[in-house]
C-alpha positions as semicolon CSV with decimal commas, in nm:
position;residue;x (nm);y (nm);z (nm)
1;M;0,041;-2,989;-1,090
2;T;0,425;-3,060;-1,131
3;S;0,693;-2,919;-0,914
4;K;0,803;-2,710;-1,175
5;Q;0,474;-2,517;-1,201
6;Q;0,465;-2,499;-0,822
7;N;0,806;-2,317;-0,856
8;G;0,687;-2,088;-1,106
9;E;0,871;-2,245;-1,392
10;G;0,703;-2,145;-1,724
11;I;0,525;-1,843;-1,602
12;Y;0,608;-1,520;-1,743
13;Y;0,393;-1,159;-1,653
14;Y;0,472;-0,946;-1,986
15;L;0,491;-0,586;-1,873
16;G;0,690;-0,445;-2,183
17;N;0,795;-0,137;-2,105
18;I;0,493;-0,020;-1,908
19;T;0,658;-0,070;-1,550
20;S;0,400;0,099;-1,332
21;H;0,201;-0,216;-1,365
22;I;0,415;-0,384;-1,145
23;T;0,165;-0,294;-0,848
24;H;-0,080;-0,526;-0,998
25;V;0,171;-0,797;-1,079
26;L;0,343;-0,836;-0,743
27;P;0,046;-0,982;-0,549
28;L;0,016;-1,261;-0,752
29;Y;0,380;-1,305;-0,816
30;K;0,441;-1,351;-0,487
31;E;0,217;-1,634;-0,451
32;L;0,260;-1,798;-0,801
33;G;0,590;-1,748;-0,869
34;G;0,770;-1,720;-1,237
35;T;0,951;-1,425;-1,424
36;I;0,829;-1,086;-1,499
37;I;0,977;-1,002;-1,865
38;V;1,012;-0,663;-1,992
39;T;1,179;-0,484;-2,308
40;S;1,425;-0,243;-2,209
41;E;1,727;-0,228;-1,941
42;K;1,593;0,046;-1,793
43;A;1,220;-0,122;-1,753
44;R;1,425;-0,418;-1,592
45;Q;1,622;-0,214;-1,353
46;R;1,295;-0,041;-1,229
47;I;1,144;-0,383;-1,164
48;E;1,464;-0,533;-0,992
49;S;1,422;-0,243;-0,717
50;Y;1,109;-0,425;-0,615
51;G;1,299;-0,738;-0,570
52;A;1,128;-0,925;-0,863
53;A;1,275;-1,172;-1,064
54;V;1,281;-0,985;-1,423
55;I;1,441;-1,037;-1,733
56;A;1,479;-0,820;-2,051
57;I;1,582;-1,017;-2,383
58;D;1,556;-0,712;-2,605
59;N;1,637;-0,359;-2,536
60;R;1,386;-0,137;-2,703
61;P;1,333;0,150;-2,463
62;Y;1,071;0,318;-2,701
63;I;0,877;0,323;-3,033
64;W;0,841;0,606;-3,271
65;M;0,455;0,674;-3,320
66;R;0,265;1,000;-3,420
67;P;0,004;1,053;-3,137
68;G;0,010;1,407;-3,276
69;R;0,123;1,598;-3,577
70;R;0,473;1,487;-3,546
71;P;0,661;1,167;-3,475
72;K;0,716;1,115;-3,079
73;R;0,899;0,849;-2,895
74;I;0,675;0,661;-2,679
75;H;0,811;0,449;-2,383
76;E;0,504;0,311;-2,225
77;H;0,341;0,173;-2,523
78;A;0,104;-0,168;-2,589
79;I;0,262;-0,293;-2,892
80;M;0,458;-0,602;-2,927
81;G;0,600;-0,555;-3,303
82;A;0,849;-0,713;-3,492
83;Q;1,141;-0,509;-3,337
84;L;1,071;-0,745;-3,028
85;K;1,150;-1,079;-3,227
86;K;1,378;-1,236;-2,970
87;T;1,148;-1,164;-2,682
88;Y;0,898;-1,339;-2,886
89;D;1,142;-1,633;-2,960
90;F;1,216;-1,691;-2,596
91;L;0,854;-1,669;-2,491
92;N;0,767;-1,917;-2,745
93;T;1,052;-2,138;-2,647
94;H;1,061;-2,128;-2,268
95;A;0,683;-2,001;-2,145
96;S;0,391;-2,242;-2,064
97;V;0,177;-1,949;-2,005
98;V;0,228;-1,542;-2,074
99;L;0,003;-1,328;-1,830
100;F;-0,042;-0,996;-1,966
101;Y;-0,158;-0,667;-1,791
102;D;-0,289;-0,425;-2,066
103;L;-0,433;-0,514;-2,388
104;F;-0,093;-0,556;-2,594
105;D;-0,136;-0,533;-2,984
106;I;0,050;-0,872;-3,060
107;Q;0,133;-0,818;-3,397
108;H;0,261;-1,162;-3,485
109;P;0,073;-1,399;-3,293
110;E;0,215;-1,660;-3,494
111;W;0,546;-1,621;-3,337
112;L;0,399;-1,693;-2,994
113;Q;0,187;-2,008;-3,090
114;K;0,318;-2,239;-2,812
115;P;0,237;-2,078;-2,462
116;K;-0,104;-1,992;-2,369
117;K;-0,169;-1,604;-2,378
118;V;-0,398;-1,468;-2,083
119;F;-0,525;-1,084;-2,047
120;L;-0,549;-1,020;-1,686
121;H;-0,572;-0,656;-1,719
122;H;-0,383;-0,374;-1,476
123;G;-0,711;-0,278;-1,296
124;N;-1,100;-0,308;-1,309
125;G;-1,174;-0,026;-1,496
126;L;-1,458;0,216;-1,562
127;K;-1,353;0,329;-1,905
128;P;-1,609;0,146;-2,199
129;F;-1,258;0,054;-2,397
130;F;-1,370;-0,260;-2,521
131;T;-1,751;-0,290;-2,643
132;M;-1,707;0,040;-2,730
133;Q;-1,406;0,035;-2,956
134;P;-1,415;-0,267;-3,228
135;K;-1,036;-0,241;-3,254
136;R;-0,955;-0,318;-2,910
137;M;-1,236;-0,607;-2,944
138;K;-1,025;-0,745;-3,225
139;L;-0,706;-0,722;-3,050
140;L;-0,868;-0,970;-2,776
141;E;-0,878;-1,254;-3,050
142;D;-0,498;-1,303;-3,008
143;Y;-0,564;-1,414;-2,638
144;D;-0,643;-1,764;-2,522
145;F;-0,833;-1,653;-2,201
146;I;-0,937;-1,300;-2,059
147;G;-1,008;-1,243;-1,719
148;S;-1,378;-1,095;-1,682
149;L;-1,309;-0,959;-1,348
150;S;-1,665;-0,927;-1,261
151;P;-2,056;-1,050;-1,346
152;Y;-2,092;-0,692;-1,501
153;T;-1,789;-0,720;-1,720
154;R;-1,837;-1,055;-1,812
155;E;-2,162;-0,967;-1,941
156;K;-1,994;-0,664;-2,142
157;F;-1,743;-0,893;-2,313
158;I;-2,000;-1,160;-2,417
159;Q;-2,235;-0,865;-2,574
160;G;-1,901;-0,745;-2,767
161;G;-1,863;-1,092;-2,927
162;V;-1,598;-1,267;-2,710
163;P;-1,650;-1,623;-2,667
164;P;-1,782;-1,719;-2,323
165;E;-1,506;-2,028;-2,326
166;K;-1,234;-1,784;-2,324
167;L;-1,352;-1,579;-2,018
168;I;-1,191;-1,675;-1,672
169;D;-1,410;-1,529;-1,368
170;I;-1,162;-1,387;-1,160
171;G;-1,080;-1,062;-1,007
172;I;-0,768;-0,864;-0,952
173;A;-0,495;-0,990;-0,709
174;R;-0,446;-0,643;-0,551
175;T;-0,774;-0,660;-0,417
176;D;-0,669;-0,937;-0,169
177;E;-0,406;-0,680;-0,072
178;L;-0,668;-0,420;-0,010
179;A;-0,912;-0,644;0,218
180;E;-0,577;-0,752;0,457
181;A;-0,535;-0,377;0,437
182;R;-0,874;-0,334;0,555
183;Q;-0,806;-0,544;0,877
184;R;-0,524;-0,312;0,976
185;S;-0,660;0,007;0,873
186;A;-0,591;0,158;1,221
187;A;-0,208;0,064;1,204
188;I;-0,190;0,179;0,846
189;R;-0,304;0,505;0,932
190;K;-0,084;0,578;1,181
191;E;0,193;0,447;0,937
192;V;0,102;0,706;0,680
193;V;0,051;1,011;0,883
194;S;0,394;0,925;1,076
195;S;0,546;0,868;0,719
196;L;0,426;1,198;0,594
197;S;0,426;1,389;0,921
198;L;0,070;1,460;0,880
199;Q;-0,162;1,607;1,193
200;P;-0,316;1,279;1,319
201;T;-0,661;1,469;1,386
202;K;-0,722;1,613;1,054
203;K;-0,959;1,434;0,798
204;I;-0,732;1,263;0,520
205;I;-0,846;1,332;0,142
206;L;-0,675;1,097;-0,113
207;Y;-0,696;1,264;-0,498
208;A;-0,601;1,005;-0,744
209;P;-0,682;1,104;-1,090
210;T;-0,645;0,911;-1,403
211;F;-0,417;1,024;-1,691
212;W;-0,541;0,892;-1,980
213;G;-0,907;0,983;-2,154
214;D;-1,151;1,187;-1,931
215;T;-1,009;1,301;-1,661
216;S;-0,969;1,613;-1,399
217;L;-0,583;1,649;-1,388
218;H;-0,570;1,923;-1,634
219;N;-0,843;2,210;-1,503
220;V;-1,001;2,096;-1,197
221;G;-0,720;1,890;-1,025
222;P;-0,513;2,205;-0,975
223;E;-0,795;2,386;-0,840
224;I;-0,865;2,106;-0,578
225;I;-0,505;2,142;-0,502
226;R;-0,528;2,529;-0,432
227;R;-0,850;2,535;-0,277
228;V;-0,878;2,263;-0,022
229;P;-0,901;2,403;0,312
230;D;-0,654;2,384;0,557
231;E;-0,855;2,159;0,783
232;Y;-0,792;1,865;0,584
233;T;-0,492;1,675;0,482
234;L;-0,476;1,577;0,095
235;I;-0,275;1,342;-0,044
236;F;-0,214;1,400;-0,426
237;K;-0,146;1,041;-0,596
238;P;-0,082;1,084;-0,989
239;H;-0,172;0,818;-1,216
240;P;0,176;0,617;-1,286
241;Q;0,197;0,766;-1,629
242;T;0,145;1,126;-1,564
243;P;0,420;1,319;-1,746
244;I;0,698;1,458;-1,534
245;K;0,616;1,841;-1,646
246;I;0,252;1,783;-1,524
247;V;0,360;1,637;-1,169
248;K;0,604;1,944;-1,150
249;K;0,345;2,168;-1,215
250;Y;0,129;2,032;-0,928
251;K;0,436;2,029;-0,716
252;Q;0,495;2,409;-0,770
253;I;0,138;2,476;-0,655
254;A;0,150;2,230;-0,336
255;K;0,459;2,425;-0,212
256;R;0,237;2,700;-0,139
257;R;0,007;2,430;0,064
258;K;0,154;2,273;0,392
259;N;-0,134;2,056;0,396
260;V;-0,088;1,893;0,034
261;H;0,126;1,600;-0,026
262;I;0,220;1,429;-0,315
263;V;0,308;1,049;-0,336
264;R;0,444;0,849;-0,637
265;D;0,456;0,524;-0,714
266;E;0,807;0,386;-0,651
267;A;0,953;0,118;-0,462
268;G;0,952;0,157;-0,114
269;S;0,668;0,401;-0,128
270;M;0,313;0,359;-0,004
271;S;0,114;0,116;-0,162
272;P;-0,215;0,261;-0,355
273;S;-0,414;-0,018;-0,072
274;S;-0,256;0,174;0,229
275;L;-0,331;0,510;0,082
276;L;-0,733;0,401;0,024
277;V;-0,751;0,253;0,408
278;A;-0,576;0,534;0,571
279;C;-0,798;0,817;0,382
280;D;-1,137;0,946;0,480
281;L;-1,261;1,051;0,134
282;I;-1,130;0,971;-0,209
283;I;-1,176;1,221;-0,504
284;A;-1,134;1,050;-0,857
285;D;-1,256;1,041;-1,190
286;L;-1,236;0,733;-1,459
287;S;-0,953;0,588;-1,266
288;S;-1,007;0,234;-1,166
289;I;-0,888;0,322;-0,817
290;V;-1,254;0,435;-0,800
291;L;-1,363;0,063;-0,756
292;E;-1,089;-0,012;-0,510
293;A;-1,225;0,283;-0,302
294;I;-1,556;0,119;-0,328
295;L;-1,396;-0,189;-0,185
296;A;-1,254;0,007;0,078
297;N;-1,607;0,161;0,183
298;K;-1,464;0,537;0,117
299;P;-1,709;0,792;0,015
300;I;-1,634;0,949;-0,321
301;I;-1,630;1,273;-0,506
302;F;-1,654;1,236;-0,861
303;A;-1,433;1,476;-1,063
304;D;-1,447;1,625;-1,409
305;D;-1,289;1,838;-1,591
306;D;-1,585;1,885;-1,866
307;P;-1,843;2,105;-1,671
308;V;-2,136;1,955;-1,923
309;A;-2,055;1,612;-1,967
310;N;-2,288;1,344;-1,912
311;R;-2,092;1,034;-1,774
312;S;-2,390;0,820;-1,700
313;S;-2,290;0,549;-1,932
314;E;-1,899;0,556;-1,820
315;Y;-2,027;0,507;-1,442
316;D;-2,280;0,229;-1,553
317;Q;-2,137;-0,032;-1,349
318;I;-2,137;0,173;-1,043
319;R;-2,456;0,381;-1,123
320;E;-2,597;0,387;-0,770
321;I;-2,295;0,516;-0,613
322;F;-2,202;0,780;-0,914
323;T;-2,586;0,901;-0,824
324;F;-2,554;0,926;-0,458
325;S;-2,192;1,116;-0,455
326;E;-2,087;1,444;-0,480
327;K;-1,937;1,581;-0,783
328;I;-1,670;1,848;-0,866
329;T;-1,627;2,035;-1,204
330;P;-1,532;2,346;-1,333
331;K;-1,859;2,493;-1,276
332;N;-1,880;2,444;-0,886
333;I;-1,510;2,451;-0,810
334;D;-1,550;2,730;-0,608
335;K;-1,780;2,562;-0,373
336;L;-1,502;2,282;-0,276
337;P;-1,507;2,335;0,101
338;R;-1,918;2,267;0,092
339;I;-1,874;2,001;-0,120
340;I;-1,606;1,782;0,081
341;S;-1,816;1,876;0,377
342;N;-2,115;1,716;0,212
343;A;-1,923;1,406;0,115
344;L;-1,787;1,336;0,454
345;E;-2,112;1,397;0,628
346;K;-2,311;1,167;0,394
347;N;-2,017;0,904;0,423
348;I;-2,164;0,590;0,245
349;D;-2,475;0,410;0,202
350;E;-2,357;0,037;0,335
351;E;-2,652;-0,136;0,133
352;I;-2,576;0,058;-0,195
353;W;-2,174;0,006;-0,161
354;K;-2,252;-0,382;-0,131
355;K;-2,479;-0,430;-0,455
356;V;-2,213;-0,257;-0,607
357;Q;-1,945;-0,454;-0,528
358;N;-2,094;-0,761;-0,592
359;R;-2,159;-0,627;-0,922
360;A;-1,812;-0,499;-1,006
361;W;-1,592;-0,754;-0,870
362;F;-1,606;-1,155;-0,873
363;Y;-1,417;-1,155;-0,530
364;P;-1,481;-0,832;-0,344
365;T;-1,384;-0,922;0,008
366;S;-1,071;-1,145;-0,105
367;G;-0,984;-1,499;-0,298
368;A;-0,895;-1,357;-0,591
369;I;-0,526;-1,489;-0,600
370;S;-0,646;-1,828;-0,503
371;A;-0,887;-1,784;-0,802
372;I;-0,623;-1,681;-1,043
373;K;-0,360;-1,938;-0,934
374;D;-0,651;-2,212;-1,002
375;E;-0,697;-2,067;-1,342
376;I;-0,331;-2,037;-1,452
377;H;-0,261;-2,398;-1,309
378;R;-0,545;-2,521;-1,497
379;I;-0,445;-2,362;-1,832
380;I;-0,108;-2,481;-1,819
381;S;-0,227;-2,835;-1,751
382;T;-0,443;-2,849;-2,044
């Protein structure tokens, strides 16, 4: 390893305009060094607020897409198109390795041939995006290496046709942060209680829905805010990409509930790891935070906007925990107090939680950052 590699020279973290992925970048960035590269001045300013080294070569804050009947400006997109030619050229000249935290459609791979391209993910997800979607599997062909994250995802990638030699057996860097937070859970809980002016004797419930795809955000979520009993504190943490108009709707409901608090991702705010170790129970859906809650040994209530959906395939990698845990749908939302009480009373089954942790993570108890660093340095040196 050269001194340049030790200082992070030639290492770039590509975020495009999806600045919410910074929480996944920072744990590795602090250890590995390097530079974060974004594609707009607005994104650059937001990343700078976290104290990270960041550059923007192009200033392309949005692209026009057709998510519906009419064209719409999309800011947080996963397309690396021709309008980013300067960014391509910069990376091709200066980068030894480019780390991607979303599966970007690299539309001109011929412009980015020099650096190694590594897909690290922005969370160990539950959604079957890859093996269920041929288009996404096709995009993986433009990456030199892919983080397989766990024994489960490694098997799925290989079944989907990814060459085993492309896979690197690493976890997610943020899990080391979570492991450290678990060691300080009592102190962190006091910090959260103090920061939000909570009643320290109340049980804390964290509601953290996804925004994309199958979610509980639209129907069940508002009812959770309305119906959670006063004897509990509820912290609502929306997905970072949740539209402002939806968050405003939740704020209006929460105004009438003194025991409900909304926490968003921003510099200086409480990290997801802190919220996870501070809470007594999490309500979630197909968000990747479910897997982090499992690492934190927290009981889970699975929420779903669809009253009749069978989610057994989506929850396959954590099937035992999904079966063990309570569920909320529009059909039984009126029973929310009893469901919460049941979940807290059952707590977790340590044997089941440990079994699932070992299936869903390569480094469930820490060590992910070291593993990723070693792989990145190996990739650079070959």
